[in-house]
C-alpha positions as MATLAB code, in Angstrom:
seq = 'MNPTKSNLSGLSAALTLMLVCANMVSAQAPAVKSSGSEERPAQALFEDANGYLGRRYQEFNKQKLAYDSKLEQRTKQEQLSLAKQNAATLQARKKFKGDDLYYLGLLYHLANDGGAALASMQQFLKDNRDGAKAQSARGVVVLYATKANDLATAEGVVKDYQVHKPQLAEDRYNMEFLLGDAYQRLNKFDMVVEHAEKTLEAAKNFAITNKDDTFKRDDMLLKSAIMLSNGYLKTDQKQKAIEMFSELRRLSLALPSGSLYKQSTIRLKVLEPEFNTQQLFEDVAGLPKPNLPEIIATQWIDQQPVKLSELRGQVILLDFWATWCGPCRFTFPKLIEWNKSYKDKGLVILGVTKYYGRADTHPLTPGEELVYLRQFKKRNQLSYGFVVGDSNVNDLNYGVLSIPTTFLIDRQGIVRFISTGSGEEEIEQLGLMIKKVMDEPASPMSSSEKSDKK';
ca = [
     102.098  141.416   67.927;
     102.756  138.499   65.391;
     102.385  135.181   66.973;
     103.310  133.606   63.830;
     104.469  134.805   60.330;
     101.214  134.524   59.094;
     100.478  138.110   60.828;
      98.023  136.842   63.576;
      97.162  139.285   65.701;
      98.152  138.832   69.448;
      95.091  139.084   70.822;
      91.517  138.123   71.721;
      89.969  136.261   68.755;
      92.338  137.502   66.415;
      94.778  135.130   67.077;
      92.728  132.671   65.042;
      92.409  132.921   61.366;
      89.079  133.162   60.661;
      88.698  132.752   56.955;
      84.903  133.867   55.170;
      83.935  130.985   52.545;
      81.061  132.401   49.972;
      80.604  129.317   48.752;
      79.767  126.085   50.932;
      76.987  123.707   50.994;
      75.959  120.452   53.409;
      79.052  118.041   53.033;
      80.287  114.971   54.505;
      83.231  116.409   56.768;
      85.831  114.263   57.066;
      87.037  113.477   60.642;
      89.954  115.512   61.677;
      93.177  114.122   61.911;
      96.472  115.642   62.978;
      98.862  115.705   59.792;
     102.427  114.673   60.957;
     104.462  113.263   63.353;
     103.776  113.868   66.840;
     107.278  115.051   67.217;
     106.591  117.959   65.129;
     107.767  121.359   66.662;
     105.669  123.151   69.102;
     104.837  126.486   66.330;
     103.668  123.649   63.579;
     101.466  122.046   65.487;
      99.834  125.687   66.367;
      99.509  126.330   62.569;
      98.139  123.069   61.387;
      95.246  124.167   63.870;
      95.101  127.602   63.305;
      95.290  126.855   59.511;
      92.367  124.692   59.445;
      89.553  126.703   58.665;
      91.747  128.341   55.532;
      92.303  124.290   54.411;
      88.998  123.335   54.159;
      87.482  126.370   53.243;
      89.473  126.074   49.967;
      88.660  122.788   49.512;
      84.604  123.882   49.628;
      85.862  126.649   47.320;
      87.403  124.325   44.811;
      84.141  122.052   44.550;
      82.564  125.379   44.191;
      79.741  124.265   47.069;
      76.982  127.002   47.883;
      77.061  128.257   51.623;
      75.794  125.994   54.489;
      75.718  127.606   58.082;
      75.515  123.828   59.499;
      78.773  122.697   57.665;
      80.329  126.193   58.698;
      79.795  125.777   62.172;
      80.773  121.707   62.212;
      84.328  123.003   60.234;
      84.585  125.393   63.265;
      84.161  122.637   65.491;
      86.811  120.501   63.892;
      89.152  123.228   63.929;
      88.581  123.252   67.989;
      88.905  119.865   68.235;
      92.063  120.120   66.423;
      93.392  122.777   68.849;
      92.654  120.526   71.402;
      94.411  117.644   70.089;
      97.410  118.926   69.296;
      97.337  121.070   72.669;
      96.996  118.121   74.735;
     100.277  116.577   72.337;
     102.226  119.550   73.221;
     101.234  119.220   76.964;
     102.544  115.882   77.195;
     106.234  116.542   76.051;
     106.227  117.774   79.754;
     109.668  119.599   79.171;
     109.194  122.664   77.104;
     111.821  124.454   75.150;
     112.435  127.735   73.134;
     108.561  128.811   72.383;
     106.613  125.729   72.926;
     104.496  127.895   76.327;
     104.205  130.154   73.755;
     102.659  127.958   71.382;
     100.911  125.995   73.487;
      99.366  129.083   75.248;
      97.726  129.840   71.642;
      96.562  126.411   71.189;
      94.729  126.494   74.254;
      93.419  129.916   73.073;
      92.190  128.781   69.686;
      90.332  125.576   71.913;
      88.668  128.151   74.055;
      90.266  126.752   77.262;
      90.762  130.419   78.705;
      92.522  129.386   82.167;
      95.078  126.618   80.308;
      95.752  129.604   77.807;
      96.546  132.035   80.779;
      98.661  129.673   82.525;
     100.705  128.728   79.639;
     101.385  132.465   78.884;
     102.124  133.541   82.189;
     104.446  130.551   82.645;
     106.348  131.467   79.211;
     106.699  135.407   80.158;
     108.687  134.016   83.401;
     111.498  133.692   81.138;
     110.153  135.737   78.060;
     110.526  139.186   78.885;
     110.769  140.966   75.724;
     110.020  140.502   71.879;
     106.771  140.438   69.532;
     105.888  136.789   71.256;
     106.312  138.100   74.622;
     104.243  141.090   73.873;
     101.615  138.947   71.832;
     101.026  136.517   75.211;
     100.653  139.725   77.410;
      97.456  140.547   75.244;
      96.470  136.800   76.096;
      96.882  137.218   79.707;
      95.413  140.373   80.020;
      92.242  139.070   77.841;
      91.620  135.981   80.468;
      92.572  137.700   82.909;
      89.894  140.464   82.466;
      87.246  138.044   82.124;
      87.771  136.152   85.276;
      88.041  139.976   86.805;
      91.517  139.633   88.005;
      92.188  143.216   87.621;
      95.393  143.308   89.441;
      97.042  140.649   87.002;
      95.902  142.463   83.808;
      96.968  145.927   85.176;
     100.472  144.694   86.092;
     100.812  143.251   82.606;
      99.765  146.626   80.662;
     102.631  148.054   82.556;
     105.127  145.477   81.798;
     103.760  145.391   78.306;
     104.194  149.374   78.119;
     108.166  149.078   79.113;
     108.490  146.411   76.415;
     109.147  146.404   72.680;
     107.674  146.051   70.046;
     104.573  148.222   70.886;
     101.549  148.432   68.491;
      98.551  150.896   68.652;
      96.064  148.337   68.318;
      96.793  146.078   70.798;
      97.593  148.823   73.175;
      93.987  149.920   72.212;
      92.150  145.957   73.021;
      94.344  145.726   76.828;
      93.161  148.896   77.597;
      89.229  148.403   76.522;
      89.389  144.933   78.014;
      90.270  146.598   81.100;
      87.794  149.555   80.779;
      84.865  147.162   79.962;
      85.849  145.315   83.217;
      85.207  148.500   85.630;
      82.356  149.417   83.335;
      80.864  146.040   84.560;
      82.343  146.672   88.176;
      80.496  149.868   87.759;
      84.084  151.398   89.046;
      83.853  154.403   86.624;
      86.752  156.112   88.030;
      88.862  153.367   86.671;
      86.586  153.405   83.354;
      87.806  156.957   82.518;
      91.569  156.503   83.562;
      91.692  153.306   80.597;
      89.261  154.781   78.346;
      91.135  157.908   77.892;
      94.182  155.492   77.315;
      92.146  153.874   74.932;
      91.191  156.562   73.371;
      94.513  158.063   72.736;
      95.769  154.566   71.652;
      92.763  154.739   68.817;
      94.103  157.805   67.700;
      97.622  156.706   67.535;
      95.907  153.690   65.073;
      94.651  156.386   62.694;
      97.917  158.085   62.422;
      99.228  154.712   61.472;
      96.994  152.803   60.029;
      95.632  155.516   57.061;
      94.278  153.117   54.791;
      92.504  150.793   57.572;
      89.295  153.486   57.576;
      86.677  151.196   59.132;
      88.566  149.405   61.668;
      90.345  153.162   62.495;
      86.660  154.533   62.845;
      85.718  151.676   64.994;
      88.009  151.979   67.088;
      87.486  155.896   67.579;
      84.269  155.808   68.066;
      84.320  152.697   70.486;
      86.788  154.261   72.603;
      84.709  157.837   72.504;
      81.390  155.724   73.703;
      83.311  154.158   76.555;
      84.836  157.318   77.893;
      81.782  159.436   77.449;
      80.130  157.058   79.647;
      82.658  157.144   81.950;
      82.167  161.133   82.114;
      78.692  160.939   82.597;
      78.930  158.334   85.412;
      81.192  160.527   87.192;
      79.543  163.878   86.592;
      81.702  165.189   83.912;
      79.165  166.137   81.341;
      81.375  169.112   79.628;
      84.684  166.730   79.150;
      82.178  164.184   77.243;
      81.187  167.352   75.110;
      84.293  168.508   74.437;
      85.760  165.142   73.312;
      83.111  164.341   70.732;
      83.780  167.784   69.803;
      87.099  166.787   69.153;
      86.055  163.640   67.597;
      84.323  165.677   64.823;
      87.063  168.252   64.182;
      89.007  164.586   63.828;
      86.513  163.627   60.679;
      87.386  166.526   59.151;
      90.929  165.888   58.618;
      90.890  161.884   58.345;
      88.252  162.265   56.263;
      85.415  160.016   57.847;
      81.859  161.061   56.913;
      80.831  157.866   59.279;
      82.916  159.092   62.188;
      81.487  162.977   61.690;
      77.751  161.414   61.489;
      78.418  159.468   64.412;
      79.593  162.376   66.636;
      77.332  164.642   65.737;
      74.351  162.269   67.120;
      76.188  161.629   69.955;
      76.590  165.609   70.826;
      72.962  165.724   70.025;
      72.283  163.461   72.322;
      74.304  165.021   75.315;
      73.126  168.174   74.459;
      70.338  168.675   72.246;
      70.461  172.850   71.776;
      74.732  171.994   70.762;
      75.413  174.288   67.553;
      76.851  171.551   65.741;
      77.469  174.806   63.178;
      80.042  175.912   65.561;
      82.722  173.859   64.779;
      82.882  175.682   61.256;
      82.504  179.135   62.167;
      86.479  179.173   63.300;
      87.931  178.725   59.760;
      91.671  179.354   60.766;
      91.266  176.254   63.184;
      90.027  173.733   60.838;
      92.709  170.845   60.288;
      93.963  170.653   56.521;
      93.753  166.976   55.088;
      95.796  164.991   52.720;
      92.935  164.607   50.736;
      92.667  161.097   48.952;
      92.378  160.833   45.462;
      88.973  159.692   43.845;
      89.510  156.401   41.984;
      86.939  156.071   38.976;
      86.983  153.377   36.060;
      84.484  156.089   34.175;
      84.178  159.887   34.134;
      80.597  160.972   32.975;
      80.349  164.554   31.543;
      83.375  165.018   33.109;
      87.138  164.745   31.883;
      88.840  162.860   34.411;
      90.761  164.703   36.890;
      92.568  164.781   40.357;
      91.797  166.297   43.324;
      94.655  168.077   43.632;
      94.361  169.425   40.125;
      91.014  171.373   41.346;
      93.022  173.354   44.124;
      91.772  177.073   43.923;
      88.393  175.816   42.949;
      85.666  174.815   45.721;
      84.757  170.904   45.398;
      81.894  168.816   46.326;
      81.818  165.445   46.644;
      78.945  163.766   46.571;
      78.282  159.906   47.366;
      75.177  158.699   45.959;
      73.723  155.682   44.071;
      70.490  155.591   41.442;
      68.736  153.772   43.939;
      68.979  155.794   46.827;
      65.833  157.635   47.526;
      67.171  160.381   50.003;
      69.911  160.804   47.149;
      66.789  161.248   45.026;
      65.975  164.297   47.108;
      68.898  166.199   47.113;
      69.113  166.385   43.091;
      66.757  169.407   43.013;
      69.282  171.484   45.306;
      72.466  170.018   43.760;
      71.183  171.241   40.288;
      70.619  174.507   41.965;
      74.251  174.861   42.782;
      75.851  173.698   40.259;
      73.588  176.247   38.247;
      74.575  179.179   40.889;
      78.333  178.080   41.451;
      79.764  176.471   38.546;
      81.053  179.614   36.509;
      82.446  180.788   39.942;
      84.696  177.827   40.474;
      82.135  174.821   41.765;
      82.906  171.555   40.734;
      80.342  168.910   41.911;
      81.657  165.176   41.730;
      78.321  162.868   41.920;
      80.818  159.659   43.311;
      78.993  156.311   42.894;
      80.168  152.510   42.001;
      78.771  149.856   39.966;
      76.375  148.007   42.397;
      75.004  145.372   39.929;
      71.626  146.396   39.938;
      69.264  149.145   38.688;
      66.386  149.073   41.547;
      66.200  145.682   41.828;
      67.005  144.518   38.258;
      70.568  142.576   37.893;
      72.647  144.789   35.185;
      76.570  144.006   33.962;
      78.909  146.805   34.483;
      78.101  147.680   30.586;
      74.862  147.503   31.447;
      75.062  149.419   34.416;
      77.461  152.303   32.844;
      74.316  152.434   29.839;
      71.907  153.050   32.901;
      73.708  155.839   34.600;
      73.820  157.983   31.637;
      70.087  157.619   30.736;
      69.425  158.394   34.552;
      71.691  161.549   34.541;
      70.132  162.640   31.542;
      66.480  161.778   32.351;
      67.017  163.388   35.845;
      68.660  166.536   34.072;
      71.528  166.360   36.299;
      73.895  168.806   35.223;
      77.117  168.102   37.160;
      80.046  164.959   36.432;
      79.705  161.920   37.622;
      82.578  159.527   39.017;
      82.115  155.803   38.700;
      84.132  153.377   40.709;
      84.179  149.458   40.137;
      85.376  148.798   44.075;
      84.566  150.673   47.533;
      87.976  152.382   47.586;
      86.636  155.748   47.968;
      83.943  154.697   50.393;
      87.009  153.453   52.588;
      89.392  156.293   51.949;
      86.254  158.699   52.789;
      84.722  156.612   55.683;
      81.181  156.551   53.615;
      79.069  154.180   55.311;
      76.031  155.528   54.095;
      74.163  157.712   51.599;
      74.257  160.554   50.898;
      77.364  161.983   52.020;
      78.652  165.102   50.883;
      81.949  166.689   51.502;
      82.596  170.483   50.819;
      86.305  171.300   49.977;
      87.029  174.751   49.911;
      89.694  176.733   47.211;
      92.715  175.318   49.726;
      91.826  171.961   50.606;
      90.450  172.275   53.689;
      87.136  169.946   54.468;
      84.656  172.565   55.511;
      81.410  170.926   55.818;
      80.052  166.764   56.068;
      76.730  166.493   55.145;
      75.033  162.696   56.110;
      71.676  163.001   55.128;
      68.449  164.400   52.667;
      66.762  166.287   55.478;
      65.410  169.841   55.209;
      68.141  171.003   57.780;
      70.602  169.267   56.716;
      70.477  170.393   53.021;
      69.595  173.982   54.069;
      73.140  174.151   56.274;
      74.981  172.918   53.284;
      73.323  175.105   50.969;
      74.454  178.176   53.560;
      78.232  176.863   53.524;
      78.314  176.422   49.972;
      77.442  180.318   49.477;
      79.913  181.268   52.559;
      82.924  179.034   50.630;
      81.946  180.802   47.278;
      82.249  183.918   48.675;
      85.562  183.573   50.438;
      88.793  185.092   48.258;
      91.040  183.027   46.759;
      94.338  182.835   48.482;
      97.614  182.694   46.423;
      98.739  179.193   46.327;
     101.901  178.298   48.039;
     105.125  177.224   45.750;
     104.248  173.626   47.261;
     100.739  173.684   46.073;
     101.731  175.077   42.672;
     104.182  171.824   42.176;
     101.383  169.390   43.451;
      99.298  170.554   40.765;
     101.884  170.052   38.165;
];
């Protein structure tokens, strides 16, 4: 749902344009004034208030002012006051036309007046049933109806959303999540299950259509799964909770996502301490074949630049790490051992890192850090290649939120194991999987795979 051409989301606080300011200091803020004539169109009144934070933060940045939390809060309060002022201006017209009520509802939402936002959007929907604005209005209605525990209204609006266009997986997720959360507060867990199942379905659809929005994707999947698991447990369906998190682990291999794998595994172990986490990897034929993101790097150390697609037929170990990471260093002896044992048999280890701007506590420029990385590699006798990026793109592509995180990819490009720590059991399991995958015969490539390598 897009309430304006600036691609604002249709639900909850995402309706507002909350820009992050890195440079603000305490400064005398000007009084809030609504620019232009009182006869401005409704959309202009909304965009005036909604864009207030962005305009002010740009001013602070131009002045190169340092961050001040008090100024930030005051600026947000100024935006709220402007939203109230512009809402009052629009409300005073009494005769509404076109999308006036829609933008009035957005202004009330921006002003934190939930009751007025709800009433405005409900009135707008009486004469506007289809289209992006109507779907966005439904999101606002569900938000404030669930806050007021008017769940009958919220349920009806969600049903209306399902029979109108356009539909977005994220918006469906938000509405179903709000309903599930509301029923959770009321201890109506059968209804929690009903809506959490729909929330998880919407999160999976979002994962399909928004592959680049990794953190939001994983957050949606995990939050919906946690809510659904709670509903299952409260309704004596523990086995369904176990099966659901098991499926989420399988999905984490397909995406791939180290974070989702780690969190799903933790929750499985809580549900069933004796659960065999290795069982997932025993059915090789049933493992999904992901479309592996290429590793993006600005520097390669002791490794020729290469694409993962060019390594098809070899076994790949992607090890996400950093020089300052103690647990990462704990894994070095095993990485050295595995490289020595299997390099000539087709194992390629890539130590994936990035410029962090420091070595331990000392700040470094990228050039200095590159020199440090080379020295670090030599000092620790790390015999495999390093891949150095200048952004978070590799972490995002592989859902890496903590290090060390390691992906074992077999000769067919299938993720066969994800390791998310440096515990002895974790390292032992990874070592066993490396041996197993290395011992497997290489199957001939299909014509499409040969074409990919070219």
